[in-house]
C-alpha positions in Angstrom: 63.3 -36.0 36.4 64.6 -34.1 33.4 63.9 -30.6 32.2 62.4 -29.8 28.8 65.1 -28.3 26.6 64.5 -25.1 24.8 65.0 -25.2 21.0 65.9 -22.6 18.4 66.1 -22.5 14.6 69.6 -22.6 13.0 70.7 -22.6 9.4 73.1 -25.3 8.4 74.7 -26.0 5.0 74.6 -29.8 4.4 75.2 -32.1 1.5 72.1 -33.3 -0.3 73.3 -36.9 -0.1 73.9 -36.5 3.7 70.4 -35.1 4.2 68.9 -38.0 2.1 70.7 -40.5 4.3 69.6 -38.8 7.5 66.0 -38.8 6.2 66.1 -42.5 5.5 67.6 -43.2 9.0 65.0 -40.9 10.6 62.1 -42.7 8.9 63.4 -46.0 10.0 63.7 -44.8 13.6 60.3 -43.1 13.6 62.0 -39.8 14.2 62.2 -36.4 12.4 65.2 -35.1 10.5 65.8 -32.3 13.1 65.5 -34.6 16.0 67.9 -37.1 14.6 70.5 -34.5 13.7 70.1 -33.0 17.2 70.7 -36.5 18.7 73.8 -37.1 16.5 75.4 -33.8 17.4 74.6 -34.4 21.1 76.3 -37.8 21.0 79.3 -36.3 19.2 79.8 -33.7 21.9 78.9 -36.2 24.7 75.7 -34.3 25.7 72.9 -36.4 27.1 69.5 -35.2 25.8 66.1 -36.1 27.2 65.6 -38.2 24.1 68.8 -40.1 24.9 67.6 -40.7 28.5 64.3 -42.0 27.3 66.0 -44.4 24.9 68.4 -45.7 27.6 65.4 -46.3 30.0 63.5 -48.2 27.3 66.5 -50.1 26.3 66.9 -51.4 29.9 63.1 -52.0 30.3 62.9 -53.9 27.0 66.0 -56.0 27.8 64.5 -57.2 31.1 61.0 -57.8 29.7 62.4 -59.8 26.8 63.9 -62.2 29.3 60.4 -63.3 30.3 58.4 -65.5 27.9 54.9 -64.2 28.6 55.7 -60.7 27.5 56.0 -59.3 24.1 57.0 -55.7 23.2 54.4 -54.4 20.8 55.7 -50.9 19.9 58.1 -48.2 21.0 58.1 -44.6 19.9 60.8 -41.9 19.9 58.6 -39.6 22.0 58.6 -41.9 25.1 55.9 -44.5 24.8 56.4 -48.3 24.9 53.7 -50.9 24.8 53.9 -54.5 26.0 51.4 -57.3 26.0 50.9 -60.5 28.1 48.4 -63.3 27.4 45.6 -63.8 29.9 44.6 -67.5 30.3 40.8 -67.0 30.3 38.0 -67.5 27.8 38.8 -66.2 24.3 42.5 -65.7 25.3 42.5 -61.9 25.6 45.8 -60.1 26.2 46.7 -57.5 28.9 48.4 -54.4 27.4 50.9 -52.5 29.5 51.7 -49.0 28.1 54.6 -47.0 29.7 54.7 -43.3 28.9 57.8 -41.5 30.2 57.2 -38.0 31.6 58.5 -35.0 29.7 59.4 -31.8 31.6 58.0 -33.0 34.9 59.7 -33.0 38.2 56.7 -34.7 40.0 56.6 -38.0 38.1 58.9 -40.0 35.9 56.3 -42.2 34.0 52.7 -43.3 33.7 51.7 -46.9 33.4 48.4 -47.8 31.8 47.1 -51.4 32.0 44.1 -52.5 30.0 42.6 -55.2 27.7 40.4 -55.0 24.7 37.4 -57.2 25.5 33.6 -57.1 25.1 33.2 -59.3 28.2 31.4 -57.5 30.9 32.3 -60.2 33.4 36.1 -59.9 32.6 35.9 -56.1 32.9 34.3 -56.4 36.3 36.9 -59.0 37.3 39.7 -56.7 36.3 38.2 -53.7 38.1 37.9 -55.8 41.3 41.5 -56.9 41.0 42.8 -53.4 40.4 40.8 -51.9 43.3 42.2 -54.7 45.6 45.7 -54.2 44.3 45.7 -50.4 44.8 44.2 -50.8 48.3 47.1 -53.1 49.3 49.8 -51.1 47.6 48.5 -47.8 49.2 48.7 -49.4 52.6 52.5 -50.1 52.2 53.2 -46.8 50.4 51.6 -44.9 53.2 53.6 -46.9 55.7 57.0 -46.6 54.0 56.6 -43.2 52.3 54.0 -41.1 54.3 54.5 -38.0 52.2 54.2 -39.6 48.9 50.8 -39.4 47.1 50.3 -42.0 44.4 47.6 -41.3 41.8 45.4 -44.1 40.4 42.6 -44.2 37.9 40.5 -47.5 37.9 37.5 -48.3 35.9 36.3 -50.1 32.7 38.9 -52.8 33.1 41.7 -50.3 33.2 44.3 -49.1 35.7 46.4 -45.9 35.2 49.0 -44.9 37.7 51.9 -42.5 37.9 55.4 -43.3 39.1 57.6 -41.1 41.2 61.3 -41.6 41.5 62.3 -42.4 45.1 66.1 -42.2 44.5 66.9 -39.0 42.5 70.4 -40.4 41.8 69.1 -43.5 40.0 70.7 -44.2 36.6 68.5 -44.6 33.5 69.1 -48.3 33.2 68.0 -48.7 36.8 64.8 -46.8 36.2 64.1 -49.0 33.2 64.7 -52.2 35.1 62.6 -50.9 38.0 59.6 -50.3 35.8 60.0 -53.7 34.2 60.1 -55.3 37.7 56.8 -53.5 38.6 55.1 -54.8 35.5 56.3 -58.3 36.1 55.0 -58.1 39.7 51.5 -56.9 38.9 51.2 -59.3 35.9 52.1 -62.2 38.2 49.6 -61.0 40.8 46.8 -60.7 38.2 47.3 -64.1 36.8 47.6 -65.7 40.2 44.3 -64.2 41.2 42.4 -65.1 38.1 40.6 -68.4 38.7 40.9 -68.1 42.5 38.2 -67.1 44.9 38.1 -63.4 45.5 38.5 -64.1 49.2 42.0 -65.3 48.5 43.1 -62.3 46.5 44.3 -60.2 49.3 46.8 -62.9 50.5 48.0 -63.6 47.0 48.6 -59.9 46.1 50.1 -59.0 49.4 52.6 -61.9 49.2 53.8 -61.0 45.7 53.9 -57.3 46.6 56.0 -57.9 49.7 58.3 -60.1 47.6 58.6 -57.1 45.2 59.4 -54.7 48.1 62.4 -56.9 49.2 64.2 -55.6 46.1 64.1 -52.0 47.5 62.3 -50.4 44.6 63.5 -47.0 43.4 60.1 -46.0 41.9 56.7 -45.8 43.6 
């Protein structure tokens, strides 16, 4: 998606007051002095850095997610990780956590999505595993049908799903990528909550219906 930029050490003569102001800004942004100065200079000369691309993707993702009441953005780091939570209406009111980590220096994937919840309930963990296995099975059926050469990697277990995203349209803009990741999270969150409380025998129809609805939007990630 983007190439990792090489970096070198340069000597700059800067005002102490300017450096102090940069350090305060870097601390507020959760960044380093060097990274912030690099970003400021890149913006001044209209050069788009990987950090700027990650910021633009997350700005778009967060904008879409904030438009839906069940979701709450928990944290966002400068190194490409954003976490979101969504309440799960079951006993003890646990929350589902969605963590998006954008790839750095990889041409094979653009991001990784991790879905999990903190719970001591063995029954809930088994329920989540069953849902994730069913969801992946259905998704794989359509991915294989639509994109035969694409291999999607999943990890399921202990109430957790981890999957990588590939970019289907290499010309997609950053805000489109962010919106696409948000749409996927919305879809799987709806499917999970629709299945909870229903008979397992009904899950396949529920998941497939929501996934087909998602596919109608012609996703740019998979």
